[in-house]
C-alpha positions as CSV (number, residue, x, y, z in Angstrom):
1,X,43.9,40.5,-59.3
2,X,42.0,42.6,-56.9
3,X,38.6,41.2,-55.8
4,X,36.0,43.7,-54.5
5,X,32.3,43.9,-54.1
6,X,29.3,45.9,-55.4
7,X,28.1,48.4,-52.9
8,X,24.5,47.1,-53.1
9,X,24.6,44.2,-50.6
10,X,21.6,44.9,-48.4
11,X,18.4,46.2,-49.8
12,X,16.9,49.4,-48.3
13,X,20.1,50.3,-46.5
14,X,22.2,53.5,-46.8
15,X,25.6,53.6,-48.4
16,X,27.6,53.5,-45.2
17,X,25.8,50.3,-44.2
18,X,26.7,48.8,-47.7
19,X,30.3,49.6,-47.0
20,X,30.1,48.0,-43.6
21,X,28.5,44.8,-45.0
22,X,31.2,44.6,-47.6
23,X,33.9,44.7,-44.9
24,X,32.0,42.1,-42.8
25,X,32.1,39.8,-45.8
26,X,35.9,40.0,-45.8
27,X,36.5,42.4,-48.6
28,X,38.8,45.5,-48.8
29,X,37.7,46.9,-52.1
30,X,34.4,48.2,-53.5
31,X,32.8,50.1,-56.4
32,X,30.7,53.2,-55.8
33,X,27.7,51.6,-57.5
34,X,24.8,54.0,-57.6
35,X,24.7,57.8,-58.0
36,X,22.4,60.7,-58.7
37,X,22.1,64.4,-59.1
38,X,21.3,66.6,-56.2
39,X,19.4,65.1,-53.3
40,X,17.0,62.2,-52.9
41,X,14.5,61.4,-50.2
42,X,15.6,57.8,-50.0
43,X,19.2,58.8,-49.3
44,X,18.2,61.4,-46.8
45,X,16.0,59.0,-44.8
46,X,18.4,56.0,-45.0
47,X,16.8,53.5,-47.3
48,X,18.8,54.1,-50.5
49,X,22.4,53.2,-51.1
50,X,23.0,55.9,-53.7
51,X,25.6,58.7,-53.6
52,X,25.0,62.2,-54.7
53,X,27.3,63.4,-57.5
54,X,27.1,66.8,-55.7
55,X,28.4,65.3,-52.4
56,X,31.5,66.8,-50.8
57,X,34.1,64.0,-51.6
58,X,35.2,64.0,-48.0
59,X,31.8,62.8,-46.9
60,X,32.1,59.7,-49.1
61,X,35.8,59.3,-48.3
62,X,35.1,59.2,-44.5
63,X,32.5,56.4,-45.0
64,X,34.9,54.4,-47.0
65,X,37.9,54.9,-44.7
66,X,35.8,54.2,-41.6
67,X,35.1,50.7,-43.0
68,X,38.7,50.1,-44.1
69,X,37.8,50.0,-47.8
70,X,39.4,51.3,-51.0
71,X,37.2,52.3,-53.9
72,X,38.3,51.0,-57.3
73,X,35.7,52.6,-59.6
74,X,32.8,55.0,-59.7
75,X,29.9,53.6,-61.8
76,X,28.1,56.0,-64.1
77,X,25.9,53.8,-66.2
78,X,23.9,56.0,-68.5
79,X,21.2,56.2,-71.2
80,X,23.0,57.5,-74.2
81,X,20.5,56.4,-76.9
82,X,17.5,58.6,-76.0
83,X,17.4,62.4,-76.5
84,X,18.9,64.6,-73.8
85,X,16.4,65.3,-71.0
86,X,16.8,66.7,-67.4
87,X,15.7,63.4,-66.0
88,X,18.1,61.2,-68.0
89,X,21.6,60.1,-66.8
90,X,23.8,61.3,-69.6
91,X,26.8,63.4,-70.4
92,X,26.4,65.9,-67.5
93,X,26.2,63.1,-64.9
94,X,29.1,61.2,-66.4
95,X,31.2,64.4,-66.1
96,X,30.1,64.8,-62.5
97,X,31.1,61.2,-61.8
98,X,34.5,61.8,-63.4
99,X,35.1,64.9,-61.2
100,X,33.9,63.0,-58.1
101,X,36.2,60.1,-58.9
102,X,39.1,62.5,-59.3
103,X,38.5,64.1,-55.8
104,X,38.1,60.7,-54.3
105,X,41.4,59.5,-55.7
106,X,39.6,56.9,-57.8
107,X,41.1,56.3,-61.3
108,X,38.3,54.6,-63.1
109,X,34.7,55.5,-64.1
110,X,32.5,52.9,-65.7
111,X,29.7,53.9,-68.1
112,X,27.6,52.3,-70.9
113,X,24.9,53.3,-73.3
114,X,22.0,51.4,-71.6
115,X,18.7,50.6,-73.2
116,X,16.6,53.3,-75.0
117,X,13.3,54.1,-73.3
118,X,11.7,56.2,-76.1
119,X,10.4,55.5,-79.6
120,X,13.1,57.8,-80.8
121,X,15.8,55.7,-79.3
122,X,14.4,52.4,-80.5
123,X,14.1,53.7,-84.1
124,X,17.8,54.6,-84.4
125,X,19.8,52.8,-87.1
126,X,23.1,51.2,-86.0
127,X,25.0,54.1,-87.5
128,X,22.9,56.6,-85.6
129,X,23.3,54.6,-82.3
130,X,27.1,54.8,-82.7
131,X,27.0,58.5,-83.4
132,X,24.7,59.1,-80.4
133,X,27.0,57.3,-78.0
134,X,30.2,58.9,-79.3
135,X,28.7,62.4,-79.4
136,X,27.4,62.1,-75.8
137,X,30.8,60.9,-74.6
138,X,32.9,63.6,-76.1
139,X,32.7,66.1,-73.3
140,X,33.1,63.4,-70.6
141,X,36.1,62.1,-72.5
142,X,37.7,65.6,-72.4
143,X,37.2,65.7,-68.6
144,X,38.7,62.2,-68.2
145,X,41.8,63.2,-70.2
146,X,42.2,66.4,-68.2
147,X,41.8,64.7,-64.8
148,X,43.7,61.5,-65.6
149,X,40.6,59.2,-65.2
150,X,40.1,56.1,-67.2
151,X,36.6,56.1,-68.8
152,X,35.6,52.4,-69.2
153,X,32.8,51.1,-71.4
154,X,30.9,48.2,-70.0
155,X,28.8,45.6,-72.0
156,X,25.3,46.7,-71.1
157,X,23.5,47.6,-74.2
158,X,22.8,46.7,-77.9
159,X,26.1,48.2,-78.9
160,X,28.5,47.4,-76.1
161,X,27.2,43.8,-75.8
162,X,28.6,43.2,-79.3
163,X,32.3,42.7,-79.7
164,X,32.3,44.3,-83.1
165,X,30.3,47.3,-82.0
166,X,32.4,47.8,-78.9
167,X,35.4,47.8,-81.2
168,X,33.7,50.4,-83.4
169,X,33.0,52.6,-80.3
170,X,36.6,52.3,-79.0
171,X,38.0,53.2,-82.5
172,X,35.7,56.2,-82.8
173,X,36.5,57.5,-79.3
174,X,40.3,57.0,-79.6
175,X,42.4,58.0,-76.6
176,X,43.6,54.4,-75.9
177,X,45.3,55.5,-72.7
178,X,42.0,56.9,-71.4
179,X,39.2,54.8,-72.9
180,X,39.0,51.2,-72.1
181,X,36.7,48.3,-71.3
182,X,35.0,47.2,-68.1
183,X,34.2,43.5,-68.9
184,X,30.9,42.4,-67.4
185,X,30.9,38.6,-67.8
186,X,27.1,38.1,-67.3
187,X,26.1,41.1,-69.4
188,X,28.3,40.1,-72.3
189,X,26.9,36.6,-72.3
190,X,23.3,37.7,-71.9
191,X,23.6,40.1,-74.8
192,X,24.5,37.2,-77.0
193,X,28.3,37.4,-77.0
194,X,31.0,35.2,-75.6
195,X,32.9,37.0,-72.8
196,X,36.1,35.1,-74.0
197,X,35.8,37.0,-77.3
198,X,36.0,40.3,-75.4
199,X,39.2,39.1,-73.7
200,X,40.9,37.9,-76.9
201,X,39.8,41.0,-78.9
202,X,40.5,43.8,-76.4
203,X,43.2,42.3,-74.2
204,X,45.0,45.1,-72.3
205,X,42.2,47.5,-72.9
206,X,40.2,45.6,-70.3
207,X,41.0,47.5,-67.2
208,X,38.3,46.4,-64.8
209,X,35.9,43.4,-64.5
210,X,32.4,43.0,-63.1
211,X,31.9,39.3,-62.3
212,X,28.6,37.6,-62.5
213,X,27.3,34.2,-63.5
214,X,23.8,33.4,-64.7
215,X,21.8,30.2,-64.5
216,X,20.3,28.3,-67.4
217,X,16.9,30.0,-66.8
218,X,18.4,33.1,-68.4
219,X,19.1,31.3,-71.7
220,X,15.7,32.2,-73.3
221,X,16.5,35.9,-72.8
222,X,19.9,35.7,-74.3
223,X,20.3,38.1,-77.2
224,X,17.2,40.0,-76.3
225,X,18.0,41.5,-72.9
226,X,21.0,43.8,-72.6
227,X,22.4,43.8,-69.1
228,X,21.2,42.8,-65.7
229,X,22.2,44.2,-62.3
230,X,23.1,41.2,-60.2
231,X,23.6,37.4,-60.5
232,X,21.9,35.4,-57.9
233,X,24.2,32.4,-58.0
234,X,27.9,31.9,-57.2
235,X,30.5,32.2,-59.9
236,X,31.0,28.9,-61.5
237,X,27.4,27.6,-60.8
238,X,26.0,29.0,-64.1
239,X,26.4,28.9,-67.8
240,X,28.6,31.9,-68.5
241,X,31.9,30.1,-68.2
242,X,33.5,32.5,-65.8
243,X,36.4,30.1,-64.9
244,X,37.5,30.2,-68.5
245,X,37.2,34.0,-68.6
246,X,39.3,34.2,-65.4
247,X,42.0,32.0,-66.9
248,X,42.1,33.9,-70.1
249,X,42.4,37.3,-68.3
250,X,45.2,36.0,-66.2
251,X,47.0,34.5,-69.2
252,X,46.9,38.0,-70.7
253,X,48.6,39.4,-67.6
254,X,45.5,41.1,-66.1
255,X,46.2,42.2,-62.5
256,X,43.6,45.0,-62.1
257,X,40.5,45.5,-60.0
258,X,37.5,43.3,-60.3
259,X,34.1,43.5,-58.6
260,X,31.5,40.9,-57.6
261,X,28.0,41.6,-58.8
262,X,26.5,38.7,-56.9
263,X,23.5,38.7,-54.6
264,X,23.4,36.8,-51.3
265,X,26.2,36.6,-48.7
266,X,26.8,32.9,-49.2
267,X,27.1,33.3,-53.0
268,X,29.4,36.3,-52.5
269,X,31.7,34.3,-50.2
270,X,31.8,31.3,-52.5
271,X,32.5,33.4,-55.6
272,X,35.4,35.1,-53.9
273,X,36.9,31.8,-52.7
274,X,36.6,30.4,-56.2
275,X,38.2,33.5,-57.8
276,X,41.1,33.3,-55.4
277,X,41.5,29.6,-56.1
278,X,41.3,30.0,-59.9
279,X,43.9,32.8,-59.7
280,X,46.3,30.4,-58.0
281,X,45.5,27.7,-60.6
282,X,43.6,25.5,-58.1
283,X,40.1,24.0,-58.3
284,X,37.3,25.2,-56.1
């Protein structure tokens, strides 16, 4: 099992500093975490860790290689339940992320439906939600098939946080060799599911993992909040049951890439140490 780190380690720092911080923490793998169309002032002036989907891939590749890292995934978390709009991250941006991943030699792009922000999105029926997501992923899926990229759905919304609804989406999208699951342990739990049920239901279709644990103070939000960016505690210190998830994945033969979504250097190091120990069947 590969253990990498989210490229959002230090607030208000540029992307190359995020990669350097990941290496300083002892990691060799990372996700390309945040991305955008065109240019942003924050990126230009060095206080944002986002990558432009329009970037020449060599620019990003040089930053990664200079810090001795390997990228395992490009994140392209989207809003697929609201109507298309120029200011929404949807199909066009996911396609751009797939193309960028291809040029970077990265084989996995992670996306999700996200939370609706409009009255229209909130008013959709369950059937309409499924149609909206499947429809907006059709063109990205064609690009993923063409370029040999795995398009992975992450629990991070009212559909994908449900095991049954995730299964409905996977069935509707088809292309089992291309479409899979990026299991986010904290998001699945926060959305009201048991991450272990994702492992038992989807097995080999889980191709990547985002690790985070959540404390008991998150319990009142469970089933009402769909996804959160980072956990602020070490893996194993919360209520998600990540040790059992790790054991279940290993029992299924999982040996893919995983990423820590953990805030704080000490919590990151402890989480990595525990994952390595659990992978070897030891306590930590």
